[in-house]
N, C-alpha and C positions, 0 to 999 in steps of 0.2 A: 556671692551667693553660693558658688561651687564649694566653698569651704565646708558647708553643711554636709555635702556628700563625703568629703574627705574625713571630717570628724566622725561621721557615721561608720565609715569603713574601719577607722582606728578603734572605735568603740566596740565593734563586733569582732575585732581581732583578726580581720582579714589582712590588714597592713599595720606597720609600725609607725610611730610618730616621726621617726627619721625618714622613712620612705615617703611619708606625706610631705615633709618639708622639702625633700629633693624634687618631688613632683611639682610642688608649688613654685619653686624657683624656676623650673622649666616653663611653667604655665605663664609666668609674668612676661616672658619673651615671646612665647608662641601664641598666647591668647586662646588656648584650647581648653576643652572640657577636662577637669582634673581626673575624672575616671578614665578617659581615653589615654591620658599621659601615663597613668599607673599601669594600664594594660600594656602600652608600648614598652614601658620599662621592665615588664615581666613580673611585676609584683602582684598582679591580679589577673584573673581570667575574665573574659567577657561574660560568661555565664554567672560567675559569682557577683560581678558588678550589677548585672541586670536583676538578678534575684534579690539582692540586697535593696536596691532602689525600689523595686516593685513592692516589696514587703513593707518598707518604711512609709511609702506614700500611698499604699493601698490602691495601686493602679495595675491593670493587666499588662502582661507582655504579649505582643502580637507578632505574627509573621506577615511581613508586607506582601509576600506573594499571594496571600489570601484576599487581598484587596484589589478592586478595579477602581481606578481614580479617573473621573471624567475631566475634560479640559475646563468645564465650568467650575469644578471644585478647585482645580489647580489655579485658576485665574483669581481666586479669592485672596491668595497669598502671593505677592510678587516673588519672583525667583531669587532676587538678591537678598530679600529678607529671610526666605526659607534657608538659603545657603548660610547666611550669617548666623542664624540661631540654631542651625542643624535640626530642622523640623520639616514635616511634610503634612499638608492637609489631606485627610482621607475621605470623610463623608460628612454630609450635612443633613441633620434631622430637625426640621423646624427651625428654631433659632439657635441650635447648638451645632457647633463645628467640632468634629473629632480630629485631633492633631496628633501625629506620631512624633515623639521627641526622644532625644537621648538623655537630656538633662531636665527633668521636670521641676527642678528647683530654680530654673532660670525665669524669675518673675518678670524681668525686663522683656523677655521674648513673649511671654503670655500677655502682658499689657499691650505690646506693640500689635500683636495679632488681633486682640480684642478691639483695639482702637480702629484698626484698618477695616476689619470686617463688620464691626457692629454686632457681632454674635457672641454667645456664651461659648467658652472653650472647654472641651473635655479632652484630657490628655491620656494617651496610651503610650507605652514604652516600646521602643524599637532598638534593635541592635545597630550600633553606629555604622558598621560596615555595610549592612544591607540597606540602611537608610540613605547613605551617600550614593550607593549604586542606583537606588530607585530615584533619587533626586536627579541624577544625571540623565537617566533614561526618560523620566517623565517630562522634565523641563526642556530637554533637548528637542523633543518633538513639538513643543509648543512655541508658537511665534511670540517673541518677547516684545509686546507692544509697549510695555512699561519702559524698557531700556531705550526704545526709540524716542518716546515722549520725554525722557529725562534730558535729552539733548536740546529740547525746545525751551529756550529761556524766556523769561518774562518780557524782555525788551524786543522780542521778535515781532514782525509785522502783524498787526491786527487790523482787519478791514471792517469798516462800519457796515451796518445792515442796509441802510437806505440805498436803493438802486440809483438814485439821483446823485449820490455822493461818492460812488465807487471811483477810486483812483486806480486806473488800469495798470499804471506802472508799478504801484505798490503791490497790486494783486498778482501780477506776473512774477514779481520778485519773490512774493510769498510762496508761489507754487513751485519755484525752483529751490526753495530752502530744503536743505538735506533731510531734516526730520520729516517734512511733509512728503517728500518723494519716497523716503524709506517707509513711512507709514502706509501710504497708498499701495506701494508695491507689496508690503507685508499683508495687507488686507486681501489683495487680489490673489496672491499665492497661497495664503492660508485657506481661502475659500476652495481652492483646488484640492489642497491636502485633506480638507474635511469633507470632500465630495458634495459641496453645496451646489444647489441649482440656481440660487439667486443671492445677491448681496443688496441689502437695504441700508442706505445711509440717510438718516432721518434727523432733521432739525426741529426742535421744539422751543418753547419760550425760554426755559432755563436748563435744558439738557440737550445733548447731541449724542446719538447712539448709532451703533453699527450692528445689524442683525444678519445672520445667515439662514437661508431656508435649506434645511438638510432633511432629505427624505420627506419633503412636503410639510415640515413643521419649522416655524421660525424660532431661532435661539439667539439671545442677546450675546454678542461677542465682546464688545467693549464700549466705553463711553469716552470718546476723545474730549479734550478741553474745548469749551465753547469758542475760544479765540481761534481755533483751527478750522472752524466750520466752513468759512468761505474759501480758505486756502485749499482744503481737501476737495471741496466741490469743484473749484476751478481747475485743480490739477487733473481731475478725472475728465473735465470738459476739454481740456487741452489735449489729453491723450486720445480722446474720442473725436478730435477735430471739430469741436463745437465752438460757438461764439461765447466767450466768457463775459462779454459786455451785455449780452442779452439775458436778463434775469426775470423777465415778465412773461415769457412764453415757454411752453414745453418744447423740448428739443430731443431728437433721437440721433444716436451715433453708434459707433462700433470701435472696439479696441481689440487689437490682435497682439498677443504676447507670444514670444518664442521662448520655449522652455528647453530644458535639457533633453537629450536623446531624440533630437529633431522633432519634438512634439510642439504643436501649436495650440493655443487656446484662444477662442474668440469670446468677447464679452459684448452683448447687446446692451447699449446704454440708453436709458430714458431719464430725462431731467424734468421734474415737475415743480413749478413755483407753488409754494405753500405759504401759509400765514407767517411763518417764522424763518423762511429761507427756502432754498431749493432742495427737494428730496431727490436723491439719485437711486435708481434701481438698476442693477446690472444682472443680466441673465447670462449664465455661463453656458457656452455652446461647445461641448467637447465631442468632436467627431469620432474620436477613438472609442467613446462610450455609446455611440449611436447603434441601437440594436435593429438591424434590418431583416433579421430572420424571424418571420412572423410566427413560426412554430415555437419560438422561445418567449413570446410576448406575454402569454398567460391565457390564451384561448383554451376552452375545453375542446375536446375532439370534435364534437358535433358543431360547435360554434365556428371552429377553424374551417371545417368543411363548408359550412354555409357561406362564410366570408369569401373563401377562395373561389367557390362556384360563381359567386356574383361579381367578383372583380374580373373574372375571366370571360364574362359576357362581352359581346362587341359594342354594346351601347347600353344606356341607362345611367342612373345615378347611384352612387355609393356615398352615404352620408355618415360621418363620424361626429358624435355629439358629446358634450361634457363641458364642465367649467374650465377656466384658464388653468393651465398646469396639470391637466389630467392625462396628458400623453397622447392627445389626438394627432399631433404632427408626426410623432414616431410611428403610429399605426398607419398613417397615410404614406409616409416614406417607405415603410416596409412593403406596402401594397405596390407602390411605384417600382421598388427594387425588383419585385417579382414580375412586373409587367415590362420592365426595361429590357427590350430586345432590339436587335438591329432592325427588324422589320416594323418596329412600332415608333411612331412619332409622338413624343410626350412633351407637353408644354405645361408649365405651372405658373400661376399668378400668386405671389406670396407677399405678405406684409408683416414682418420682414422675411427675407430668405434666410433660414436658420442654418442650413447645411448645404454645401455644394455637392450635387450628385452628378457624377460623370454620365454622359449620354442623355441627360434630361435638360430641356431648355427652360431655364428658370428666370422669371421676370420679377423684378422688385417694384412694388407699387410706389407711386409718388403722387399722393393726393394734391400736393401744392401746385402741380402742373396739369392736373386733370387725368393722370394715368392711374385709374382706380380699377377695382375688380371688373366692373361692367365694361369699361373701355378695353381692358386687357382681353376679356372674353371675346369681344367683337373682333379684335385683331387676331386672336388665335384661330377663329373660324375661317380666316382667310389664309391660314398657314398650313392647310392640309393636315389637320391633327387626327390622331387616333384616340389619344387619351389626354384629357384636360384635368388639371387639378386647380381648384379655386380655393385660396386660403380660408375664406369664410364667406358664407352667404349672410349679408347684413341687411339687405333691403330688397324691395320688390324687383327693382331693375336687374340686379344681379341674379336673383332667383329665376326670373322670367327667361333671361338669356341662357342660364345654365340648364334649365329644364328643356328649353327648345333645342339646345345643343344635344342633350341626351336623347331626344326623340328623333334626331336626324342623323343617327349613325355614329355617335361619339360616346365614349365612356367618360363620365364626369365624376370626379371625386371632390368632395368638399366637406366643410365642417359647419356646425351650428352650435350655439350655446343653449342647450336645453337640459332638463334634469334626467330624462330617460328617453328611450327609443320611441315609444308611442306618442309622447308629447311633441315630438319633432313634426308630426303631421299637422297638429294644431298650430304650431309656430309658422309653418309655411302658409297655411290657410289664413292666418291672421295678417300675414304680409300682403295678402290679396291674390295669391295664386289659386286658380280654379281647382276644385276637387278632382275633376277628371284628368287634369295635367299632373297633379300629385300622384294619383293612383297609377297612371300609365307610365310615369317616368322613373320612379324609384325602384331600384333592385333590392337594396338592403339598407337598413339603418343600424348603426352600431353605437351604443352608449358605453362610456367607460369611465372608470375612476382608477386612481393609484392608491394602493394600500401598502403600508410599511410591512416589510418582511421581518420575522423574528431573527435576531442575530444567531447565526449557526454556532458561533463560538461559545455562547452562554445560554443556549436553549435548554430548557428543562420543563418537566411536566408541572402543571398547575392544578392544585386541588380546587374544584369549582362545584358549587351547587348545581345539579342538573336543571333546576328551575330557571337559572340564568340563561342557559342554552335554549330552553323552551321559550323563554320570553323573546329571544332574538329570532325565533322562527324554526328551530329544529324540533321535529316530532319528539314527544315525551319518551317513547320507547327507544328511539335512537340516541337521545341525549344521555341516557344512563350508561351508554357504552363508549361515549366519546371521552378521550383524555386530552383536553386542550393543553397547549404549550404556551410558554412565555419566555422572554429573555430576562435573566436576573440582572444583567448589566455587566459590562466588562470594558477594558480599555479599547477593544476593537470597535465597539459601538458607542464610545463616549458615554458609557454608563446609561444609555437609553433603553437597551434591550432590543433595539431595532437596527437593522443594517440592510439598506437597499429597499426597492419597492417592486411590487408586482401589479400588473393591470388586472382589474376586474371588468368583465365584459357582459353586455346584454346585446345579443345579436337578433335582429328582427327582420328576416327575409319577407319581402312583400309578395306573398302567394295570392292566389285568386280569392281566398276567403277574406283576407285583409283588404284587398283592393275593393271588394264589394262593400265592406264596412265603410271605407273612406267615401265611396260614391254615394252611400246612403246617409252620410252626415253623422256617423257615429262619434260619440264623445271620446276623449282620451281614455277615460276609465273603461269604456266598452272595448276600445282597441286593445288595451292592456290585458283585459280578461280573455279576449279572443286569442291574442298572441300567446298567452300562457297556456291556453287550452290546446293549441296546436304545437306546443313544445318549446316555447321561448324560455330560456333561463334568465331570470331577472338579475340585476346587479346585486341584490341582497343574497339571492341563492348562489351566485358566483362567489361572493365573499364567504358564505357559510361553507362552501366546498373547500376553500383555501383554509378555513378554520379547522375543518375536520382533518385536513392533510397536515396540520401542524405548521403551516407556512406563515399564518398571521394570527392575530388575537381577536377576541370578542370586541375589545375597545376600538380596534381599527375598523372592524366591520361596521360597528355602530357609527363611527366617525365619518365614514365616506359613503354609506348607503342609508336608505330609508326603508321602513317597514312596508310590507305589502298589504 
């Protein structure tokens, strides 16, 4: 195929027939692109070569520095194939994959890529030197799952799905198999590199996939072969010290990895039996990333003042609400860090204990032996406490003990799963707690969400119709003067436009007005209106504030908050 390029160069007068023959004799032994050999022999310049090919094939010449390539795009073309054919995937638009090549006449390469990806291929031309440099840089930072799986041969152990027929000896042998060990290690370390908060390993009827939650959003990372399903799951269960023979009940465990630079990473492991096997979810607990300075969490000035005032009171309840993964634990830990003094006795009941905090007595709940939040609270009250933290108020018994503790001289911190701060009152009342106990015990309720931050490396202004801003809750006059930002995507943010997250808060101090409303049986809507009247900033308003500051986007505000 490359003779076409050679003949073209002779035809245009850039090289002679003799020079082409010399290059072709070198090519037979080196298996290199004919144009590259001619450049190396000094018969041709890179610029002349690129210009001639671009003109002949009608394709543009691009600068690779102008492109940001995400790991998702890179994963479409295996490293060994990209290196073999001297190409690099750049972008994907619908069913079309744009690929940078040195030799667009290489039909074999184009067919291979089209077969593997199932996409239409659009070719652009790149300088060979810069393309090789980009290949090394891009693929070096990417975990090569393909190379690990290449070592796994067809005759390796495959375990049947039926739990009644599991051969434990074969299963243990499979988990010690080098490719399985390498693959699991690669998944665990790749999650750290990508700053993932969770790893999902999911079996289905005909597929098996691995997903990472990065900045609150799930991304598919790979699809291992189905025959590795049980071996991978069992390897993780062994690492977490779980029972590999038990495949009918959920199990919880923990993995601790020692990394370089004396860094450790904890993984909280949960295994759940599903229809087609065991789903494994690992939560990454990186203490080095734990933010305990509450001034940096995302509170507005007034919100921070209200929160600090109420956690500094000697008694009462401080409740933090929101869905799973909204950062409640971080907010509570930051409050405990501020309260953690030599003169203060702090005890926490957690399920599970996510981070070890020096100077704080942390208890791990064990429901199987009856050590739950309610029993832990009773024990704490006999331990001369000043501050108590309860991981979550799930039932009436826990709520009753926590409220009574808060009314008898203790500061109680806890969480609930509610949509916003005012609806927390209704949740407690629905549990059976009397209105007068709710009104008299609660100091402050904080609702929160996590919104993705725009990547600082690729942040740029975004032209937007002011009507869109008005629709999300910004006054029309103000909307005309706001310049929203977005991330165009770069290699630092995996081409998503987002990097990191910031908390959005709704802080509702329980003043006398709100206490009266609770005692008079006000609805959640009435409580919300009264809280807004006396100055509470809602979650949506908090998100819009971050939008105006250029920290997040309209899409993120709409994703994590609801209208008022």
